[in-house]
C-alpha positions as CSV (number, residue, x, y, z in Angstrom):
1,X,-36.3,13.2,32.0
2,X,-35.1,13.6,35.3
3,X,-37.7,14.8,37.6
4,X,-38.7,14.7,41.1
5,X,-36.4,15.1,43.8
6,X,-33.4,14.3,42.0
7,X,-33.7,17.1,39.9
8,X,-34.5,19.3,42.8
9,X,-31.5,18.4,44.5
10,X,-28.9,18.3,41.3
11,X,-30.2,21.1,39.5
12,X,-32.0,23.3,41.6
13,X,-30.1,23.4,45.1
14,X,-26.5,23.6,42.7
15,X,-27.3,26.4,41.1
16,X,-29.1,27.9,44.3
17,X,-25.8,27.4,46.5
18,X,-23.7,28.6,43.0
19,X,-25.3,31.8,43.6
20,X,-25.0,32.9,46.5
21,X,-21.3,31.3,47.3
22,X,-18.3,31.3,45.8
23,X,-17.9,28.0,44.1
24,X,-16.5,26.5,41.6
25,X,-18.4,26.0,39.2
26,X,-16.6,23.0,37.3
27,X,-18.1,19.1,37.5
28,X,-14.8,18.3,38.8
29,X,-14.9,19.8,42.1
30,X,-18.5,18.3,42.8
31,X,-19.3,15.4,44.6
32,X,-22.2,13.6,45.9
33,X,-21.9,10.7,48.5
34,X,-24.7,9.2,50.4
35,X,-24.7,6.1,53.6
36,X,-27.1,3.1,53.0
37,X,-30.0,4.2,51.1
38,X,-28.8,7.7,50.6
39,X,-25.7,5.9,48.8
40,X,-28.9,4.8,45.5
41,X,-29.7,8.2,45.7
42,X,-26.3,10.0,45.1
43,X,-26.0,7.2,42.5
44,X,-29.1,7.9,40.6
45,X,-28.5,11.8,41.0
46,X,-24.7,11.1,39.3
47,X,-25.7,8.9,36.9
48,X,-28.6,11.7,35.8
49,X,-26.7,14.8,35.9
50,X,-22.9,13.1,35.6
51,X,-22.4,17.4,33.5
52,X,-23.2,18.4,37.3
53,X,-21.2,16.3,39.3
54,X,-17.5,14.9,39.6
55,X,-17.9,11.8,41.8
56,X,-20.0,9.4,44.1
57,X,-18.8,7.8,46.9
58,X,-20.9,4.9,48.5
59,X,-20.9,4.0,52.3
60,X,-23.0,1.1,52.2
61,X,-25.9,2.0,49.7
62,X,-25.9,0.2,46.1
63,X,-29.6,-0.4,43.6
64,X,-32.2,-2.2,43.0
65,X,-32.0,-5.2,40.3
66,X,-35.1,-3.4,38.6
67,X,-32.6,0.1,38.8
68,X,-30.4,-2.0,36.8
69,X,-31.1,-1.6,32.7
70,X,-32.1,2.3,33.7
71,X,-28.0,3.0,35.2
72,X,-27.3,1.0,32.1
73,X,-29.3,3.3,29.5
74,X,-28.1,6.3,31.6
75,X,-23.8,5.3,31.5
76,X,-24.1,5.2,27.8
77,X,-25.4,8.2,27.4
78,X,-22.7,9.9,29.0
79,X,-20.1,10.3,27.3
80,X,-16.1,8.9,29.1
81,X,-15.3,12.2,29.8
82,X,-18.4,13.1,32.3
83,X,-18.4,9.3,34.3
84,X,-18.0,10.3,37.3
85,X,-14.7,9.0,39.7
86,X,-16.5,5.7,42.2
87,X,-15.8,4.7,45.7
88,X,-18.0,2.1,47.4
89,X,-17.2,0.9,50.9
90,X,-19.3,-1.7,51.7
91,X,-18.8,-4.5,55.1
92,X,-18.7,-8.3,54.2
93,X,-21.6,-8.9,56.4
94,X,-24.0,-6.2,55.4
95,X,-27.6,-6.2,53.9
96,X,-27.0,-4.4,51.4
97,X,-24.4,-5.9,49.3
98,X,-26.6,-7.7,47.6
99,X,-27.4,-4.3,46.3
100,X,-23.9,-3.1,45.8
101,X,-23.4,-6.1,43.9
102,X,-26.4,-5.0,41.6
103,X,-24.3,-1.4,40.8
104,X,-21.3,-3.1,40.3
105,X,-22.5,-5.2,38.0
106,X,-23.8,-2.9,36.5
107,X,-20.4,-0.7,36.2
108,X,-18.5,-3.7,35.3
109,X,-21.0,-4.0,32.5
110,X,-20.1,-0.3,31.5
111,X,-16.6,-0.2,31.6
112,X,-17.0,2.1,34.2
113,X,-13.7,2.7,36.9
114,X,-15.1,2.1,40.2
115,X,-12.9,1.5,43.4
116,X,-14.7,-1.4,46.1
117,X,-13.1,-1.4,49.6
118,X,-14.8,-4.6,51.3
119,X,-13.9,-5.0,55.0
120,X,-15.4,-7.0,57.6
121,X,-18.1,-5.1,59.2
122,X,-21.7,-5.1,59.0
123,X,-24.7,-1.9,58.2
124,X,-24.1,0.7,61.2
125,X,-21.4,3.2,62.1
126,X,-18.9,1.0,63.3
127,X,-18.6,0.0,60.0
128,X,-18.7,3.9,58.5
129,X,-17.4,5.7,61.5
130,X,-13.8,4.4,60.9
131,X,-13.9,4.7,57.0
132,X,-15.1,8.7,57.0
133,X,-11.6,10.1,57.0
134,X,-10.4,8.5,54.3
135,X,-13.6,8.8,52.1
136,X,-13.5,12.9,52.6
137,X,-10.1,12.5,51.7
138,X,-11.1,10.7,48.9
139,X,-13.6,14.1,47.1
140,X,-10.4,15.6,48.1
141,X,-8.2,13.9,45.7
142,X,-10.2,14.9,42.3
143,X,-9.1,18.4,43.4
144,X,-5.2,18.4,43.1
């Protein structure tokens, strides 16, 4: 059972936003993204609540090796129709690259399609900033 801030963000905040604003209440139009540790948090939310989110975007993020089994269980309990779109961008000299590899191994093993973009760079805004435009466009592409 999901608890804490993942639940608060994925369930409580989404419900509150839907009540107060004119939103499309369909997972296809909802995505979560994050940079660095925020990417790992985003991944946890999306795979715990696949009925709520249709896309996951990560810039320089991933999961710890001890989280791989939990992710595999979440994925195994998700129908193929509810698997999110996944995009991951990471620098080839990023210290978080091993965490990214943990996540991509779980996705590969679980046969979850994803896009991995490895570019020249480190764990910093110099790497992330030029990718932000294509990253945001990628989220919107699901709406077409």
